[in-house]
Structures are given as structure tokens and as C-alpha cells.
SERO-4910 file (N, C-alpha, C, O; in steps of 0.05 Angstrom, whole numbers):
BEGIN
 pado doro    nc1    nc2    nc3   cac1   cac2   cac3    cc1    cc2    cc3    oc1    oc2    oc3
  Met    A   1974   1236  -1041   1991   1226  -1019   1978   1201  -1007   1955   1201  -1000
  Ala    A   1994   1180  -1006   1984   1155   -995   1977   1157   -965   1992   1170   -950
  Glu    A   1955   1145   -958   1947   1146   -929   1966   1128   -913   1974   1107   -922
  Leu    A   1972   1137   -889   1988   1121   -871   1970   1098   -860   1948   1103   -852
  Val    A   1981   1074   -860   1967   1051   -849   1975   1048   -820   1999   1044   -814
  Ser    A   1956   1048   -802   1963   1045   -773   1969   1016   -767   1959    998   -780
  Ala    A   1987   1012   -748   1995    985   -741   1972    971   -727   1956    982   -713
  Ala    A   1970    945   -733   1950    928   -720   1955    925   -691   1978    926   -682
  Ala    A   1934    921   -676   1938    916   -647   1952    890   -643   1948    870   -657
  Ala    A   1970    889   -624   1986    865   -618   1968    843   -607   1950    849   -590
  Pro    A   1972    819   -615   1957    796   -603   1967    791   -574   1988    802   -567
  Pro    A   1953    775   -559   1964    768   -533   1992    756   -535   1998    742   -554
  Arg    A   2009    762   -515   2037    753   -516   2041    731   -496   2035    734   -472
  Val    A   2052    708   -505   2056    685   -488   2085    676   -490   2096    674   -512
  Leu    A   2097    671   -468   2126    665   -467   2130    636   -459   2118    626   -440
  Thr    A   2148    623   -474   2156    596   -466   2185    597   -456   2203    609   -469
  Val    A   2190    583   -434   2217    581   -422   2223    551   -423   2214    536   -407
  Ala    A   2240    543   -442   2243    514   -448   2268    509   -464   2282    528   -472
  Gly    A   2273    484   -470   2296    476   -486   2288    473   -515   2265    472   -522
  Ser    A   2309    473   -532   2305    471   -561   2306    441   -569   2322    426   -559
  Asp    A   2288    434   -587   2288    407   -600   2296    411   -629   2281    421   -645
  Ser    A   2320    403   -636   2331    407   -663   2314    392   -684   2315    400   -707
  Gly    A   2299    372   -676   2282    357   -694   2255    371   -699   2240    364   -718
  Gly    A   2249    392   -684   2226    409   -688   2200    399   -678   2179    411   -682
  Gly    A   2199    376   -664   2174    364   -655   2165    372   -627   2142    371   -621
  Ala    A   2184    379   -610   2178    385   -582   2193    411   -574   2203    425   -591
  Gly    A   2193    416   -548   2208    439   -538   2199    466   -549   2175    469   -556
  Ile    A   2217    484   -550   2212    512   -560   2198    511   -586   2179    527   -591
  Gln    A   2206    494   -604   2195    493   -631   2165    486   -630   2149    498   -643
  Ala    A   2158    465   -615   2130    457   -612   2114    479   -599   2091    484   -606
  Asp    A   2126    492   -579   2112    513   -564   2104    536   -583   2081    545   -582
  Leu    A   2123    545   -599   2117    568   -616   2097    561   -638   2081    578   -646
  Lys    A   2099    537   -649   2079    528   -669   2051    527   -657   2032    536   -669
  Thr    A   2049    517   -632   2023    516   -619   2012    544   -614   1989    549   -618
  Met    A   2029    562   -605   2020    589   -599   2010    603   -624   1990    617   -624
  Leu    A   2024    598   -647   2015    609   -672   1987    598   -679   1970    613   -689
  Ala    A   1984    572   -675   1958    559   -681   1935    571   -665   1912    571   -673
  Phe    A   1942    581   -641   1921    593   -623   1919    623   -626   1903    636   -612
  Gly    A   1934    634   -644   1931    663   -650   1943    682   -630   1935    705   -628
  Val    A   1963    672   -615   1978    690   -597   2006    694   -607   2016    678   -624
  His    A   2019    714   -597   2047    720   -604   2065    704   -586   2067    710   -562
  Gly    A   2079    684   -596   2097    668   -580   2125    680   -578   2136    691   -597
  Met    A   2136    680   -553   2163    689   -548   2178    668   -533   2165    650   -521
  Ser    A   2204    669   -533   2219    646   -521   2243    655   -505   2257    674   -510
  Val    A   2247    639   -484   2272    640   -468   2284    612   -470   2272    593   -460
  Leu    A   2306    610   -482   2319    584   -487   2335    576   -462   2352    592   -453
  Thr    A   2330    552   -452   2345    542   -428   2366    522   -435   2386    519   -420
  Ala    A   2363    508   -458   2383    488   -465   2380    482   -495   2359    487   -507
  Val    A   2402    472   -507   2402    463   -534   2405    433   -534   2423    423   -520
  Thr    A   2389    419   -550   2392    390   -552   2398    382   -581   2390    396   -600
  Ala    A   2413    361   -583   2416    347   -609   2396    325   -608   2399    306   -592
  Gln    A   2375    327   -623   2351    309   -620   2338    304   -647   2337    321   -664
  Asn    A   2329    279   -650   2315    271   -674   2293    251   -667   2285    249   -644
  Ser    A   2284    237   -687   2261    219   -683   2269    194   -667   2252    180   -657
  Arg    A   2295    190   -663   2304    166   -649   2312    172   -620   2315    153   -604
  Gly    A   2315    197   -613   2323    203   -585   2339    228   -583   2342    244   -602
  Val    A   2350    232   -559   2367    256   -553   2396    247   -552   2404    230   -537
  Gln    A   2412    259   -570   2440    251   -572   2458    270   -555   2481    262   -550
  Gly    A   2448    293   -547   2465    311   -531   2448    334   -520   2429    342   -532
  Val    A   2457    344   -496   2443    366   -484   2464    386   -474   2484    378   -461
  Trp    A   2461    412   -481   2479    433   -472   2462    454   -458   2447    469   -471
  Glu    A   2465    456   -432   2449    475   -416   2461    503   -419   2485    507   -420
  Leu    A   2443    524   -422   2453    551   -423   2458    561   -394   2447    552   -375
  Pro    A   2477    581   -392   2483    592   -366   2458    606   -354   2441    617   -369
  Val    A   2456    606   -328   2433    619   -315   2432    648   -323   2410    659   -326
  Glu    A   2455    661   -326   2455    690   -333   2442    694   -360   2429    714   -364
  Ala    A   2447    676   -379   2435    678   -405   2404    675   -404   2390    689   -418
  Val    A   2395    656   -387   2366    652   -385   2353    676   -372   2333    686   -381
  Arg    A   2366    687   -350   2355    710   -337   2354    734   -355   2335    750   -355
  Ala    A   2375    738   -371   2376    761   -389   2355    759   -411   2343    780   -418
  Gln    A   2351    736   -422   2329    732   -442   2302    739   -430   2286    754   -442
  Tyr    A   2297    729   -407   2271    733   -394   2266    763   -389   2245    774   -396
  Arg    A   2286    776   -376   2282    805   -370   2280    821   -395   2264    840   -396
  Ser    A   2295    814   -416   2294    829   -441   2266    829   -453   2256    849   -462
  Val    A   2253    805   -453   2227    803   -464   2205    815   -446   2189    831   -455
  Val    A   2205    807   -421   2183    815   -403   2184    845   -397   2163    858   -396
  Asp    A   2207    856   -393   2209    884   -386   2201    903   -409   2191    925   -404
  Asp    A   2206    895   -434   2200    912   -456   2173    905   -469   2156    923   -473
  Ile    A   2168    880   -475   2145    871   -491   2121    865   -472   2098    870   -480
  Gly    A   2127    854   -449   2105    846   -431   2095    818   -438   2102    807   -459
  Val    A   2079    807   -421   2071    779   -425   2044    775   -411   2038    785   -390
  Gln    A   2026    759   -425   2000    753   -414   1999    724   -402   1980    718   -387
  Ala    A   2019    708   -408   2020    681   -397   2048    670   -402   2061    678   -421
  Val    A   2057    652   -384   2083    639   -387   2080    609   -385   2065    599   -368
  Lys    A   2095    595   -401   2096    565   -400   2125    557   -395   2143    567   -409
  Thr    A   2130    539   -376   2157    528   -373   2158    499   -381   2139    484   -378
  Gly    A   2181    492   -392   2185    464   -401   2211    454   -389   2213    452   -364
  Met    A   2230    447   -405   2255    435   -396   2272    455   -381   2282    474   -391
  Leu    A   2276    449   -355   2294    464   -337   2312    443   -325   2305    431   -304
  Ser    A   2335    438   -337   2350    414   -331   2365    413   -305   2371    392   -295
  Ser    A   2370    436   -292   2387    437   -268   2373    451   -245   2353    466   -249
  Ala    A   2383    446   -221   2372    459   -197   2375    489   -199   2357    504   -191
  Glu    A   2398    498   -210   2403    527   -213   2383    540   -231   2373    562   -226
  Leu    A   2377    527   -254   2357    538   -273   2329    539   -261   2315    558   -264
  Val    A   2322    517   -247   2295    517   -234   2292    539   -215   2272    553   -215
  Ala    A   2312    544   -198   2311    565   -178   2310    593   -191   2294    610   -182
  Ala    A   2326    597   -212   2326    623   -225   2299    629   -239   2289    651   -237
  Val    A   2288    609   -253   2263    613   -267   2240    617   -247   2223    634   -252
  Ala    A   2240    602   -225   2219    605   -205   2220    633   -194   2199    645   -189
  Glu    A   2243    644   -189   2246    671   -178   2235    692   -199   2221    711   -191
  Leu    A   2241    688   -224   2232    706   -245   2201    705   -247   2188    726   -248
  Leu    A   2190    681   -246   2161    678   -248   2147    690   -224   2125    702   -227
  Ala    A   2158    688   -200   2146    698   -176   2143    729   -178   2125    740   -165
  Gly    A   2159    742   -194   2157    771   -197   2142    779   -222   2143    803   -228
  Thr    A   2129    761   -235   2114    767   -260   2085    763   -255   2076    742   -246
  Lys    A   2069    784   -261   2040    782   -257   2026    770   -282   2015    785   -297
  Ala    A   2028    744   -285   2016    730   -308   2012    701   -300   2028    691   -284
  Pro    A   1991    688   -310   1988    660   -304   2011    643   -315   2023    650   -335
  Val    A   2017    622   -301   2040    605   -307   2031    576   -310   2018    565   -293
  Val    A   2039    564   -332   2035    535   -337   2062    521   -334   2080    527   -349
  Val    A   2064    503   -315   2089    488   -311   2086    460   -321   2070    444   -311
  Asp    A   2101    453   -342   2103    426   -352   2129    414   -340   2151    421   -349
  Pro    A   2127    398   -319   2150    388   -304   2166    367   -319   2165    343   -312
  Val    A   2179    375   -341   2192    356   -359   2214    340   -344   2232    352   -334
  Gly    A   2211    314   -344   2231    297   -332   2247    280   -351   2272    278   -349
  Val    A   2233    269   -371   2246    252   -391   2234    258   -418   2212    268   -420
  Ser    A   2249    251   -439   2239    255   -466   2220    232   -473   2217    213   -459
  Lys    A   2207    235   -496   2189    214   -507   2204    187   -509   2191    166   -507
  His    A   2230    189   -514   2246    165   -518   2258    154   -492   2273    134   -493
  Gly    A   2252    168   -470   2263    158   -444   2289    171   -436   2302    162   -417
  Asp    A   2298    191   -451   2323    205   -444   2319    225   -421   2300    240   -422
  Pro    A   2336    224   -400   2332    242   -378   2337    271   -386   2357    277   -399
  Leu    A   2319    289   -377   2321    318   -384   2321    335   -359   2321    359   -360
  Leu    A   2321    322   -335   2321    337   -310   2340    323   -290   2337    299   -285
  Ala    A   2359    338   -279   2377    327   -260   2362    320   -234   2343    333   -226
  Ala    A   2370    298   -222   2358    290   -197   2359    312   -176   2341    314   -159
  Ser    A   2380    327   -176   2384    349   -156   2364    371   -160   2360    388   -143
  Ala    A   2351    372   -184   2332    394   -190   2304    388   -180   2287    405   -180
  Leu    A   2299    363   -172   2272    355   -165   2261    370   -141   2238    379   -140
  Asp    A   2278    375   -121   2269    388    -97   2261    417   -103   2240    427    -93
  Gly    A   2276    431   -120   2269    458   -128   2244    459   -144   2228    478   -142
  Leu    A   2240    438   -161   2215    437   -176   2191    435   -158   2171    448   -162
  Arg    A   2194    419   -137   2172    416   -118   2167    441   -101   2145    450    -97
  Thr    A   2189    452    -90   2186    473    -70   2187    502    -81   2178    520    -67
  Leu    A   2198    506   -105   2201    533   -116   2183    537   -140   2171    558   -143
  Leu    A   2183    518   -159   2169    523   -184   2140    516   -183   2123    532   -192
  Leu    A   2132    493   -172   2104    486   -171   2087    506   -154   2064    511   -161
  Pro    A   2098    518   -133   2082    538   -118   2075    563   -134   2056    577   -126
  Val    A   2089    569   -156   2082    593   -172   2065    585   -196   2058    603   -212
  Ala    A   2058    560   -199   2043    550   -222   2013    556   -220   2001    550   -199
  Thr    A   2001    567   -241   1972    568   -243   1961    540   -249   1941    531   -238
  Val    A   1975    527   -268   1968    499   -275   1994    483   -278   2013    493   -291
  Ala    A   1995    460   -266   2017    441   -271   2006    418   -288   1984    409   -284
  Thr    A   2023    408   -307   2013    389   -326   2030    363   -327   2041    357   -348
  Pro    A   2033    349   -305   2050    325   -305   2037    302   -319   2013    298   -317
  Asn    A   2054    285   -332   2044    259   -341   2048    239   -319   2057    247   -297
  Leu    A   2041    214   -324   2042    195   -302   2070    190   -291   2074    187   -267
  Asp    A   2089    189   -309   2117    185   -301   2127    208   -284   2141    205   -264
  Glu    A   2119    232   -292   2127    256   -277   2113    258   -250   2125    268   -231
  Val    A   2088    248   -248   2075    247   -222   2091    229   -203   2095    236   -180
  Thr    A   2099    206   -213   2115    187   -197   2141    199   -189   2150    197   -166
  Gln    A   2154    213   -207   2180    225   -202   2178    247   -181   2195    250   -164
  Leu    A   2156    262   -181   2152    284   -162   2142    275   -135   2150    285   -115
  Thr    A   2124    255   -135   2109    249   -111   2113    220   -101   2107    214    -78
  Gly    A   2122    202   -118   2124    174   -111   2098    159   -116   2098    134   -113
  Val    A   2076    172   -123   2051    159   -128   2051    146   -156   2058    159   -176
  Arg    A   2044    121   -157   2042    107   -183   2013    104   -191   1996     96   -174
  Val    A   2007    110   -215   1980    109   -225   1977     85   -243   1990     82   -264
  Ala    A   1959     66   -235   1955     42   -250   1928     41   -264   1923     25   -282
  Ser    A   1910     59   -255   1883     59   -267   1871     87   -264   1883    104   -250
  Glu    A   1848     92   -276   1835    118   -275   1828    125   -246   1828    148   -238
  Ala    A   1823    105   -230   1816    110   -202   1839    122   -186   1834    134   -165
  Asp    A   1863    119   -196   1886    130   -181   1892    160   -188   1909    172   -175
  Leu    A   1878    170   -208   1884    197   -218   1880    218   -196   1896    237   -193
  Arg    A   1858    215   -180   1853    235   -160   1874    235   -138   1883    256   -129
  Arg    A   1883    211   -130   1905    209   -110   1930    223   -121   1944    236   -106
  Ala    A   1936    218   -146   1960    231   -158   1957    261   -159   1976    275   -152
  Ala    A   1934    271   -167   1929    300   -168   1932    312   -140   1944    333   -137
  Asp    A   1921    300   -120   1922    310    -93   1951    312    -84   1959    331    -70
  Ala    A   1967    292    -91   1996    292    -83   2011    315    -96   2028    327    -83
  Val    A   2005    321   -121   2018    344   -135   2008    370   -123   2024    389   -120
  Leu    A   1982    372   -117   1971    397   -106   1984    404    -80   1984    428    -72
  Glu    A   1994    385    -65   2006    391    -40   2031    409    -43   2039    422    -24
  Phe    A   2042    409    -67   2066    427    -71   2058    455    -79   2076    472    -81
  Gly    A   2032    461    -82   2024    489    -84   2013    500   -110   2005    523   -111
  Pro    A   2012    484   -132   2000    496   -156   1970    501   -151   1958    486   -136
  Arg    A   1959    521   -165   1930    526   -161   1913    503   -173   1893    495   -162
  Trp    A   1922    494   -196   1908    472   -210   1929    451   -219   1952    458   -223
  Val    A   1920    426   -221   1938    406   -233   1922    391   -254   1898    384   -250
  Leu    A   1934    386   -277   1923    369   -298   1941    344   -300   1963    345   -311
  Val    A   1930    322   -290   1945    297   -291   1938    284   -318   1915    277   -323
  Lys    A   1958    280   -334   1953    269   -361   1955    238   -361   1976    227   -355
  Gly    A   1932    226   -367   1931    197   -365   1933    183   -391   1924    160   -394
  Gly    A   1945    196   -411   1947    183   -437   1962    157   -438   1958    141   -457
  His    A   1979    152   -418   1995    128   -418   1982    106   -401   1995     85   -397
  Leu    A   1958    110   -391   1945     90   -375   1940     65   -392   1928     66   -413
  Pro    A   1949     42   -383   1945     17   -398   1916      7   -397   1903     10   -376
  Gly    A   1907     -5   -418   1881    -18   -418   1857      0   -419   1834     -9   -418
  Glu    A   1861     27   -422   1838     45   -424   1830     50   -453   1847     52   -470
  Ala    A   1804     51   -458   1795     56   -485   1797     85   -493   1797     91   -517
  Ala    A   1799    102   -473   1801    131   -479   1826    142   -466   1837    131   -447
  Ala    A   1835    165   -476   1857    180   -463   1844    198   -442   1829    217   -449
  Val    A   1848    192   -417   1834    205   -394   1853    223   -379   1874    214   -370
  Asp    A   1845    248   -376   1861    267   -360   1843    277   -337   1818    278   -340
  Leu    A   1855    285   -315   1840    296   -292   1850    324   -287   1874    328   -282
  Leu    A   1832    343   -287   1838    371   -280   1824    378   -254   1800    374   -251
  Thr    A   1839    387   -234   1827    394   -208   1843    415   -194   1867    418   -197
  Asp    A   1829    430   -177   1842    449   -158   1839    439   -130   1845    454   -111
  Gly    A   1831    415   -126   1827    403   -100   1798    402    -91   1791    387    -74
  Thr    A   1782    420   -103   1753    420    -97   1737    415   -122   1719    398   -123
  Glu    A   1743    431   -142   1729    428   -168   1744    407   -185   1769    407   -185
  Glu    A   1730    390   -198   1743    368   -212   1730    364   -240   1706    365   -243
  His    A   1747    360   -260   1738    356   -288   1753    333   -300   1778    332   -300
  Val    A   1739    313   -310   1751    291   -324   1748    296   -354   1726    300   -364
  Leu    A   1770    295   -368   1771    300   -397   1777    274   -411   1797    261   -405
  Arg    A   1760    267   -430   1764    242   -445   1766    248   -475   1753    266   -485
  Ala    A   1783    233   -488   1786    234   -517   1792    206   -527   1802    190   -512
  Pro    A   1785    200   -552   1791    174   -563   1821    167   -561   1838    185   -566
  Arg    A   1827    143   -554   1855    134   -555   1862    127   -584   1850    108   -595
  Leu    A   1881    141   -595   1886    139   -624   1909    120   -629   1929    119   -615
  Asp    A   1906    104   -650   1926     85   -658   1947     99   -676   1947     95   -700
  Asn    A   1964    115   -663   1984    130   -678   2009    132   -661   2008    144   -639
  Arg    A   2031    121   -669   2055    121   -653   2070    148   -655   2089    153   -639
  His    A   2062    165   -673   2077    190   -677   2065    212   -659   2048    227   -667
  Thr    A   2075    212   -634   2064    229   -613   2085    247   -600   2081    257   -578
  His    A   2108    250   -614   2129    267   -602   2120    295   -599   2110    307   -618
  Gly    A   2123    306   -575   2116    334   -570   2089    339   -557   2080    362   -554
  Thr    A   2075    317   -550   2048    321   -539   2047    337   -513   2030    355   -510
  Gly    A   2066    332   -495   2066    346   -470   2072    376   -473   2058    393   -461
  Cys    A   2092    382   -489   2098    411   -495   2075    424   -508   2068    447   -501
  Thr    A   2063    411   -527   2041    422   -542   2017    428   -524   2005    449   -526
  Leu    A   2010    409   -507   1987    413   -489   1991    436   -470   1974    453   -467
  Ala    A   2015    437   -458   2020    459   -439   2020    486   -453   2010    506   -442
  Ser    A   2031    487   -477   2032    513   -492   2004    521   -500   1997    545   -500
  Ala    A   1987    502   -507   1959    508   -514   1944    519   -490   1928    537   -493
  Val    A   1949    508   -467   1936    518   -443   1945    547   -437   1929    564   -431
  Ala    A   1971    551   -440   1982    578   -435   1971    598   -455   1965    621   -448
  Ala    A   1968    589   -480   1956    607   -500   1928    615   -493   1920    638   -495
  Gly    A   1912    596   -483   1885    602   -475   1884    621   -452   1868    640   -451
  Leu    A   1901    616   -432   1902    634   -409   1911    662   -417   1901    682   -407
  Gly    A   1930    664   -436   1939    689   -446   1917    705   -460   1918    729   -461
  Lys    A   1898    690   -472   1876    703   -485   1853    711   -466   1832    721   -475
  Gly    A   1857    705   -441   1837    712   -421   1818    691   -413   1799    696   -399
  Gln    A   1821    666   -423   1804    644   -416   1809    636   -387   1830    640   -376
  Gly    A   1788    623   -375   1792    611   -349   1807    585   -353   1810    575   -375
  Val    A   1816    573   -330   1832    549   -331   1817    526   -345   1828    512   -362
  Val    A   1792    521   -337   1777    499   -348   1773    502   -378   1777    483   -393
  Glu    A   1765    526   -387   1761    530   -415   1787    527   -431   1787    515   -452
  Ala    A   1809    537   -420   1835    535   -434   1844    506   -436   1854    498   -457
  Val    A   1840    491   -415   1848    462   -415   1831    446   -434   1841    429   -449
  Glu    A   1805    451   -435   1788    437   -453   1795    442   -482   1795    424   -498
  Ala    A   1801    467   -488   1809    475   -516   1835    462   -523   1840    453   -546
  Ala    A   1854    461   -503   1880    449   -508   1878    419   -513   1891    408   -531
  Lys    A   1861    406   -498   1856    377   -501   1846    371   -529   1855    352   -542
  Glu    A   1826    387   -538   1815    383   -565   1836    387   -587   1838    372   -606
  Tyr    A   1853    408   -583   1874    413   -603   1894    391   -604   1902    382   -626
  Val    A   1903    382   -581   1924    360   -580   1913    334   -591   1927    320   -605
  Thr    A   1888    328   -586   1876    304   -597   1877    305   -628   1883    285   -640
  Gly    A   1870    327   -639   1871    330   -668   1900    329   -678   1905    317   -699
  Ala    A   1919    340   -663   1947    340   -672   1958    311   -671   1974    304   -687
  Ile    A   1950    295   -651   1958    267   -649   1947    252   -672   1961    236   -685
  Ala    A   1921    256   -678   1908    241   -700   1923    246   -727   1924    229   -744
  Ala    A   1934    271   -730   1947    278   -755   1978    274   -753   1992    281   -772
  Gly    A   1988    263   -731   2017    259   -728   2028    243   -751   2015    225   -762
  Phe    A   2052    250   -759   2064    238   -783   2092    226   -778   2106    235   -760
  Ala    A   2100    208   -795   2126    196   -794   2147    216   -802   2143    232   -821
  Leu    A   2169    217   -787   2191    235   -793   2216    221   -784   2219    213   -761
  Gly    A   2235    217   -802   2259    202   -795   2252    172   -792   2234    162   -805
  Thr    A   2267    158   -776   2264    129   -773   2252    121   -746   2251     97   -740
  Gly    A   2244    140   -730   2234    134   -703   2206    144   -699   2188    140   -715
  Ile    A   2202    158   -676   2176    169   -669   2173    196   -681   2189    214   -675
  Gly    A   2153    200   -698   2148    226   -710   2132    244   -692   2124    236   -671
  Pro    A   2129    270   -701   2116    290   -684   2086    290   -689   2076    280   -709
  Val    A   2071    303   -670   2044    310   -675   2044    333   -696   2064    345   -700
  Asp    A   2021    337   -708   2019    357   -729   2007    383   -718   1982    384   -713
  His    A   2023    402   -712   2014    427   -701   1997    443   -720   1982    461   -711
  Ala    A   1999    438   -745   1983    453   -765   1959    437   -776   1949    443   -797
  Trp    A   1950    418   -760   1928    400   -770   1903    416   -778   1888    407   -795
  Arg    A   1897    438   -764   1873    453   -770   1875    467   -797   1855    476   -808
  Leu    A   1900    471   -807   1904    485   -832   1904    466   -856   1904    476   -879
  Arg    A   1905    440   -852   1908    421   -874   1881    411   -883   1880    395   -902
***
């Protein structure tokens, strides 16, 4: 008689609440690829469907709040979760609903305050900004805005590395425990410089600035990598440092896809 094989222990479970990128480079697709690369079980709550490719976003269809809430409760109530990452939440109603769900979940939360796509297409209604500031950021363990999103949220414009602390302080006023200001778009810098701080402890993360235009999905990928680390029990600093290293490698391996901006390579460690 064949011996019964016992089931393997489940890996840490990490949930992404975000929109779909039909081109596969960003959004839910990038999040799940990143989570797989970090050895966690990725789960998803879809907030919107986009028609999207290497040239831009051709259409956005937001899911009803009821559908988002049902997906979240279905996953969290049965499977459980060790960390949550949020991405595209296009409307004020979605922001409010997701913030309420997160407030009742005992797990670290990474908020990527997605405002526009890599191609400059708007992904967040102006009416949703206030809810992002007052409802979503206060439940964040880590917020990961890029420079444009910092300006959108706070009005602070970052022109040099010296401005990163002022930008971080402005975001921290909305209540996240930590903020990671991504300085990859800083002009004239030889390195890609990010600032991680909780208002007292401060860490400057540097990586080579890579000559590769195929960077679609970097923000989603970084936030998901941080969430994966937190889900595995890492501290914020350790998780962010590992995420920065992973994203740097993924950008270096980014490849052409279609006729526009290609994606980072989420599987670069396997190639």
C-alpha cells in the first residue's frame, strides 16, 4: 500500500488589491510575479480592468465596490493573510472601502499610491485624493510614493536629493508608519536614490542608475516585494532593502515588448 504524502506547509500569504494590466508588466500581474519570486503565495483582489500595452492605457473599467469587498472577504476570511499591498484604487468609493477593510485586518499594509501610469495616463480620480490622504495612508505600514505622487498628495516638489526628507515628512503627516520616497526620477543624479524613514530613523538607499528605458511596472514591483518581505516576517528596513535589490536587478534585465516601454524582468534571478 502506497504511503500517503502529507501536504506541504503553506508559504506566507500576501494579498494584492490592485488593477489588472493586460500587457502583463504592472498591476496585479506584476504583483503576483514578484510574490512568486520572493517565495510567498500571492492572492489578488481586482479593483479595475485596463486595456493596456507598451504604448499606454487605452481604457479603464472600474469594478463595483461590492465586488472588491466580496473578493477581499472571501480571501481573508478563509485563507488568511500575512501582508497586504494596495495599488490602483481609481475612485473615492474604492479608496474608502479598501481602507475600511484594511483597518479591520491584522497584517502589515504597503500602500502604493498609484496616481498615473508609466505613460502618464491618469489612474486616480481627483476626488479620491482626499480619501487616500485621510483614510488609506493612516492604515499603511509603509507608503511608497514616487516623486509625482508626493507632489500630488502633498504639493511638495522634489528637485534634488536634499528635498527627499521634506517630501517624506509631508507624507508622514498623513499617518503611515513609514514612507519610502522613490527618487528614481530625480534629474542629474548618478544613482537611483530612495529615502526610507519613520520620522526619526532614516535610511538612504542607493543603486546604479541604469540606462534602460524598459521600466514598466517598477512601482508595483517594489511595493509587492516589500509586502512579500513583511509577509515573511522581515522588519521594514530589511524588507525594503531586499525589495530595492530585486527591483534594481529587474530593471537591469528589462526587455523590449511591443513598440513602446517594455517591462522589468520579474524572473531575472531565474535566467
